[in-house]
C-alpha atoms as an extended CHARMM CRD file, in Angstrom:
* protein
*
       155  EXT
         1         1  MET       CA             -7.8720000000       31.9070000000      -15.1650000000  PROA      1               0.0000000000
         2         2  SER       CA             -4.2030000000       32.3400000000      -15.9760000000  PROA      2               0.0000000000
         3         3  ALA       CA             -1.5060000000       29.8880000000      -14.9220000000  PROA      3               0.0000000000
         4         4  VAL       CA             -0.0020000000       32.5920000000      -12.7220000000  PROA      4               0.0000000000
         5         5  ALA       CA             -3.2460000000       33.0270000000      -10.8080000000  PROA      5               0.0000000000
         6         6  GLU       CA             -3.4450000000       29.2440000000      -10.2460000000  PROA      6               0.0000000000
         7         7  LEU       CA             -0.0010000000       29.0120000000       -8.6600000000  PROA      7               0.0000000000
         8         8  PRO       CA             -1.0250000000       30.1240000000       -5.1630000000  PROA      8               0.0000000000
         9         9  GLN       CA             -3.9230000000       27.6100000000       -5.1640000000  PROA      9               0.0000000000
        10        10  ILE       CA             -1.6110000000       24.8050000000       -6.3300000000  PROA      10              0.0000000000
        11        11  ALA       CA              0.9560000000       25.7570000000       -3.7230000000  PROA      11              0.0000000000
        12        12  ARG       CA             -1.7170000000       25.7060000000       -0.9940000000  PROA      12              0.0000000000
        13        13  GLU       CA             -2.9280000000       22.2970000000       -2.1740000000  PROA      13              0.0000000000
        14        14  GLU       CA              0.6120000000       20.9360000000       -2.1420000000  PROA      14              0.0000000000
        15        15  GLN       CA              1.0770000000       22.2010000000        1.3970000000  PROA      15              0.0000000000
        16        16  LEU       CA             -2.1750000000       20.5180000000        2.4680000000  PROA      16              0.0000000000
        17        17  ILE       CA             -1.1560000000       17.2520000000        0.8290000000  PROA      17              0.0000000000
        18        18  ALA       CA              2.2670000000       17.4120000000        2.5160000000  PROA      18              0.0000000000
        19        19  ALA       CA              0.6380000000       18.0640000000        5.9030000000  PROA      19              0.0000000000
        20        20  ALA       CA             -1.8090000000       15.1840000000        5.4210000000  PROA      20              0.0000000000
        21        21  LEU       CA              1.0050000000       12.8360000000        4.4420000000  PROA      21              0.0000000000
        22        22  GLU       CA              2.9910000000       13.9070000000        7.5080000000  PROA      22              0.0000000000
        23        23  ILE       CA              0.0310000000       13.1230000000        9.8010000000  PROA      23              0.0000000000
        24        24  LEU       CA             -0.6040000000        9.8080000000        8.1230000000  PROA      24              0.0000000000
        25        25  GLU       CA              3.1280000000        8.9500000000        8.2200000000  PROA      25              0.0000000000
        26        26  ARG       CA              3.0670000000        9.4380000000       11.9900000000  PROA      26              0.0000000000
        27        27  ARG       CA              0.0480000000        7.1570000000       12.2750000000  PROA      27              0.0000000000
        28        28  HSD       CA              1.9410000000        4.5230000000       10.2880000000  PROA      28              0.0000000000
        29        29  ALA       CA              5.3080000000        5.0550000000       11.9040000000  PROA      29              0.0000000000
        30        30  ARG       CA              7.3270000000        2.2340000000       13.4120000000  PROA      30              0.0000000000
        31        31  GLY       CA              5.5550000000        1.0140000000       16.5090000000  PROA      31              0.0000000000
        32        32  ALA       CA              2.1660000000        2.5070000000       15.6680000000  PROA      32              0.0000000000
        33        33  ALA       CA             -0.7000000000        0.0130000000       15.7460000000  PROA      33              0.0000000000
        34        34  LEU       CA             -2.8180000000       -0.2290000000       12.6200000000  PROA      34              0.0000000000
        35        35  THR       CA             -6.3010000000       -0.0120000000       14.0900000000  PROA      35              0.0000000000
        36        36  ASP       CA             -8.0330000000        2.1250000000       11.4940000000  PROA      36              0.0000000000
        37        37  PRO       CA             -8.3310000000        0.5830000000        8.0220000000  PROA      37              0.0000000000
        38        38  ASP       CA             -9.6360000000        3.8810000000        6.6130000000  PROA      38              0.0000000000
        39        39  ALA       CA             -6.5200000000        5.7370000000        7.7600000000  PROA      39              0.0000000000
        40        40  THR       CA             -4.3420000000        3.0960000000        6.1420000000  PROA      40              0.0000000000
        41        41  ARG       CA             -6.2650000000        3.4360000000        2.8810000000  PROA      41              0.0000000000
        42        42  ALA       CA             -6.0010000000        7.2370000000        3.0000000000  PROA      42              0.0000000000
        43        43  TYR       CA             -2.2660000000        7.0160000000        3.6790000000  PROA      43              0.0000000000
        44        44  LEU       CA             -1.6970000000        4.6760000000        0.7370000000  PROA      44              0.0000000000
        45        45  ARG       CA             -3.9080000000        6.6940000000       -1.6040000000  PROA      45              0.0000000000
        46        46  LEU       CA             -1.9900000000        9.8700000000       -0.8170000000  PROA      46              0.0000000000
        47        47  ARG       CA              1.3320000000        8.0660000000       -1.0750000000  PROA      47              0.0000000000
        48        48  LEU       CA              0.5680000000        6.4290000000       -4.4290000000  PROA      48              0.0000000000
        49        49  ALA       CA             -2.0070000000        8.6420000000       -6.1330000000  PROA      49              0.0000000000
        50        50  GLU       CA              0.4190000000       10.5680000000       -8.3410000000  PROA      50              0.0000000000
        51        51  ARG       CA              2.5620000000        7.6060000000       -9.3710000000  PROA      51              0.0000000000
        52        52  PRO       CA              2.6450000000        7.1370000000      -13.1460000000  PROA      52              0.0000000000
        53        53  ASN       CA              3.7440000000        3.4810000000      -12.8210000000  PROA      53              0.0000000000
        54        54  GLU       CA              2.4900000000        0.5840000000      -10.7840000000  PROA      54              0.0000000000
        55        55  VAL       CA              4.2020000000        0.2330000000       -7.3780000000  PROA      55              0.0000000000
        56        56  PHE       CA              3.8910000000       -2.7890000000       -5.0820000000  PROA      56              0.0000000000
        57        57  GLY       CA              4.7180000000       -2.4740000000       -1.4230000000  PROA      57              0.0000000000
        58        58  VAL       CA              4.4000000000       -4.0870000000        1.9810000000  PROA      58              0.0000000000
        59        59  ILE       CA              3.5430000000       -2.9060000000        5.4800000000  PROA      59              0.0000000000
        60        60  TYR       CA              5.3770000000       -5.2370000000        7.8960000000  PROA      60              0.0000000000
        61        61  LEU       CA              3.7060000000       -5.7460000000       11.2580000000  PROA      61              0.0000000000
        62        62  ASP       CA              4.5710000000       -7.3460000000       14.5880000000  PROA      62              0.0000000000
        63        63  ASN       CA              2.2740000000       -9.7710000000       16.4000000000  PROA      63              0.0000000000
        64        64  ARG       CA              0.2070000000       -6.8510000000       17.8010000000  PROA      64              0.0000000000
        65        65  HSD       CA             -0.1730000000       -5.3280000000       14.3200000000  PROA      65              0.0000000000
        66        66  ARG       CA              2.1990000000       -2.4870000000       15.1010000000  PROA      66              0.0000000000
        67        67  VAL       CA              4.1180000000       -1.1620000000       12.1060000000  PROA      67              0.0000000000
        68        68  ILE       CA              7.6870000000       -2.3690000000       11.7570000000  PROA      68              0.0000000000
        69        69  ALA       CA              8.2250000000       -0.8580000000        8.3210000000  PROA      69              0.0000000000
        70        70  CYS       CA              6.3870000000        0.2660000000        5.1950000000  PROA      70              0.0000000000
        71        71  GLU       CA              8.3750000000       -0.3190000000        2.0180000000  PROA      71              0.0000000000
        72        72  GLU       CA              7.8520000000       -0.1340000000       -1.6990000000  PROA      72              0.0000000000
        73        73  LEU       CA              9.5350000000       -3.2450000000       -3.0860000000  PROA      73              0.0000000000
        74        74  PHE       CA              8.6550000000       -3.3810000000       -6.7750000000  PROA      74              0.0000000000
        75        75  THR       CA              8.0670000000       -0.7780000000       -9.4890000000  PROA      75              0.0000000000
        76        76  GLY       CA              6.6580000000       -1.6620000000      -12.8660000000  PROA      76              0.0000000000
        77        77  THR       CA              5.0440000000       -0.1280000000      -15.9150000000  PROA      77              0.0000000000
        78        78  ILE       CA              1.7580000000        1.7270000000      -16.3760000000  PROA      78              0.0000000000
        79        79  ASP       CA             -0.2390000000       -1.4810000000      -16.1370000000  PROA      79              0.0000000000
        80        80  GLY       CA              1.7430000000       -4.0110000000      -14.1380000000  PROA      80              0.0000000000
        81        81  THR       CA              4.7190000000       -4.9400000000      -12.0350000000  PROA      81              0.0000000000
        82        82  GLU       CA              6.5340000000       -8.1760000000      -11.4260000000  PROA      82              0.0000000000
        83        83  VAL       CA              6.2370000000       -9.2930000000       -7.7900000000  PROA      83              0.0000000000
        84        84  HSD       CA              8.4990000000      -11.8970000000       -6.2400000000  PROA      84              0.0000000000
        85        85  PRO       CA              7.0280000000      -13.6160000000       -3.1360000000  PROA      85              0.0000000000
        86        86  ARG       CA             10.5210000000      -14.7630000000       -2.1820000000  PROA      86              0.0000000000
        87        87  VAL       CA             11.7090000000      -11.1800000000       -1.7590000000  PROA      87              0.0000000000
        88        88  ILE       CA              8.6810000000      -10.3170000000        0.3770000000  PROA      88              0.0000000000
        89        89  ALA       CA              9.2360000000      -13.3990000000        2.5480000000  PROA      89              0.0000000000
        90        90  GLN       CA             12.9620000000      -12.6860000000        2.9460000000  PROA      90              0.0000000000
        91        91  ARG       CA             12.2980000000       -9.1280000000        4.0410000000  PROA      91              0.0000000000
        92        92  ALA       CA              9.5050000000      -10.2110000000        6.4290000000  PROA      92              0.0000000000
        93        93  LEU       CA             11.8490000000      -12.7240000000        8.0530000000  PROA      93              0.0000000000
        94        94  ALA       CA             14.6620000000      -10.1620000000        8.2750000000  PROA      94              0.0000000000
        95        95  LEU       CA             12.3030000000       -7.7370000000       10.0400000000  PROA      95              0.0000000000
        96        96  ASN       CA             10.8380000000      -10.5050000000       12.2060000000  PROA      96              0.0000000000
        97        97  ALA       CA              7.3430000000       -9.6250000000       10.9870000000  PROA      97              0.0000000000
        98        98  ALA       CA              4.4040000000      -11.6860000000       12.1900000000  PROA      98              0.0000000000
        99        99  ALA       CA              1.9850000000      -10.2760000000        9.6170000000  PROA      99              0.0000000000
       100       100  ILE       CA              1.9410000000       -8.0950000000        6.5380000000  PROA      100             0.0000000000
       101       101  ILE       CA             -0.4010000000       -5.9800000000        4.4500000000  PROA      101             0.0000000000
       102       102  VAL       CA              0.5010000000       -5.7240000000        0.7920000000  PROA      102             0.0000000000
       103       103  PHE       CA             -0.5690000000       -2.9020000000       -1.4840000000  PROA      103             0.0000000000
       104       104  HSD       CA             -0.2330000000       -1.7020000000       -5.0110000000  PROA      104             0.0000000000
       105       105  ASN       CA             -1.6170000000        1.0830000000       -7.1300000000  PROA      105             0.0000000000
       106       106  HSD       CA             -3.4730000000        1.0990000000      -10.4110000000  PROA      106             0.0000000000
       107       107  PRO       CA             -2.3410000000        4.2140000000      -12.2910000000  PROA      107             0.0000000000
       108       108  SER       CA             -5.3620000000        3.8060000000      -14.5890000000  PROA      108             0.0000000000
       109       109  GLY       CA             -7.5500000000        5.1330000000      -11.7840000000  PROA      109             0.0000000000
       110       110  GLN       CA             -9.5790000000        1.9260000000      -11.4520000000  PROA      110             0.0000000000
       111       111  ALA       CA             -9.0230000000        0.2500000000       -8.0730000000  PROA      111             0.0000000000
       112       112  GLU       CA            -10.7540000000       -3.0270000000       -8.9840000000  PROA      112             0.0000000000
       113       113  PRO       CA             -8.4970000000       -6.0440000000       -8.3770000000  PROA      113             0.0000000000
       114       114  SER       CA             -7.5760000000       -7.9470000000      -11.4910000000  PROA      114             0.0000000000
       115       115  ARG       CA             -7.5590000000      -11.7150000000      -11.8630000000  PROA      115             0.0000000000
       116       116  ALA       CA             -3.7420000000      -11.5330000000      -11.6840000000  PROA      116             0.0000000000
       117       117  ASP       CA             -4.0320000000       -9.6380000000       -8.3680000000  PROA      117             0.0000000000
       118       118  GLU       CA             -6.2200000000      -12.4400000000       -6.9730000000  PROA      118             0.0000000000
       119       119  VAL       CA             -3.8130000000      -15.1680000000       -8.1220000000  PROA      119             0.0000000000
       120       120  LEU       CA             -0.8090000000      -13.3370000000       -6.6750000000  PROA      120             0.0000000000
       121       121  THR       CA             -2.5950000000      -12.7840000000       -3.3680000000  PROA      121             0.0000000000
       122       122  ARG       CA             -3.4120000000      -16.4860000000       -2.9610000000  PROA      122             0.0000000000
       123       123  ARG       CA              0.0990000000      -17.4790000000       -3.9620000000  PROA      123             0.0000000000
       124       124  LEU       CA              1.6330000000      -15.0130000000       -1.5310000000  PROA      124             0.0000000000
       125       125  LYS       CA             -0.6950000000      -15.9930000000        1.2950000000  PROA      125             0.0000000000
       126       126  ASP       CA              0.1250000000      -19.7060000000        0.8320000000  PROA      126             0.0000000000
       127       127  ALA       CA              3.8910000000      -19.0750000000        0.6790000000  PROA      127             0.0000000000
       128       128  LEU       CA              3.8810000000      -16.8770000000        3.7920000000  PROA      128             0.0000000000
       129       129  ALA       CA              1.7300000000      -19.3180000000        5.7370000000  PROA      129             0.0000000000
       130       130  LEU       CA              4.5760000000      -21.8500000000        5.4760000000  PROA      130             0.0000000000
       131       131  LEU       CA              6.6710000000      -19.3450000000        7.4360000000  PROA      131             0.0000000000
       132       132  ASP       CA              3.9570000000      -18.4700000000        9.9660000000  PROA      132             0.0000000000
       133       133  ILE       CA              3.5610000000      -14.9760000000        8.5520000000  PROA      133             0.0000000000
       134       134  ARG       CA             -0.0380000000      -13.8610000000        8.1140000000  PROA      134             0.0000000000
       135       135  LEU       CA             -1.1200000000      -11.9350000000        5.0340000000  PROA      135             0.0000000000
       136       136  LEU       CA             -3.8420000000       -9.6950000000        6.4680000000  PROA      136             0.0000000000
       137       137  ASP       CA             -4.8950000000       -7.8010000000        3.3750000000  PROA      137             0.0000000000
       138       138  HSD       CA             -4.0420000000       -6.7310000000       -0.1330000000  PROA      138             0.0000000000
       139       139  LEU       CA             -5.0920000000       -3.1790000000       -0.8950000000  PROA      139             0.0000000000
       140       140  VAL       CA             -5.5240000000       -2.0000000000       -4.4720000000  PROA      140             0.0000000000
       141       141  VAL       CA             -5.2420000000        1.7740000000       -4.6030000000  PROA      141             0.0000000000
       142       142  SER       CA             -6.0140000000        4.4920000000       -7.0970000000  PROA      142             0.0000000000
       143       143  ALA       CA             -6.2890000000        8.2470000000       -6.7360000000  PROA      143             0.0000000000
       144       144  GLU       CA            -10.0670000000        7.9730000000       -6.4300000000  PROA      144             0.0000000000
       145       145  ALA       CA            -10.5740000000        4.7890000000       -4.3770000000  PROA      145             0.0000000000
       146       146  SER       CA             -9.0580000000        1.7760000000       -2.6980000000  PROA      146             0.0000000000
       147       147  VAL       CA            -10.2600000000       -1.8120000000       -2.4740000000  PROA      147             0.0000000000
       148       148  SER       CA             -9.5200000000       -4.2450000000        0.3240000000  PROA      148             0.0000000000
       149       149  MET       CA             -9.2910000000       -7.7610000000       -1.0350000000  PROA      149             0.0000000000
       150       150  ALA       CA             -9.8740000000       -9.1200000000        2.4810000000  PROA      150             0.0000000000
       151       151  GLU       CA            -13.1410000000       -7.1890000000        2.7780000000  PROA      151             0.0000000000
       152       152  ARG       CA            -14.1820000000       -8.5070000000       -0.6250000000  PROA      152             0.0000000000
       153       153  GLY       CA            -13.5150000000      -12.0980000000        0.4360000000  PROA      153             0.0000000000
       154       154  LEU       CA            -10.8530000000      -12.5140000000       -2.2340000000  PROA      154             0.0000000000
       155       155  MET       CA             -8.2120000000      -13.9080000000        0.0890000000  PROA      155             0.0000000000
């Protein structure tokens, strides 16, 4: 099949992806309650799947787990990013967040949490607890899968 013949298929796929992202963005818009973990995973997978570098972000939530904001805070290399708990805590306090969900992608395609991911999660959870901000989950995302560290008992 020639590259010209593939263009309409690629364009249709891009339109579908854009439509799916728009739907998921609405579900994760400010004030929307996060009640479906699978929708959150799908949203993050679509949002991060094509990223060539690791990206670390935070979904800030109020006390009813409604979205205040979803932000990408740190961008790194193909296999890591430097995360600063202080920055996350400052932003959570500025937004008056009661809880957060953190996420990052693995551009390698493997969504398995690393030992460094586990250490960071515990460190972040402990630091936020001092400020009465709950860390609900840490999602590791790839184009093919996502892993909830809370579901795995790694928090």
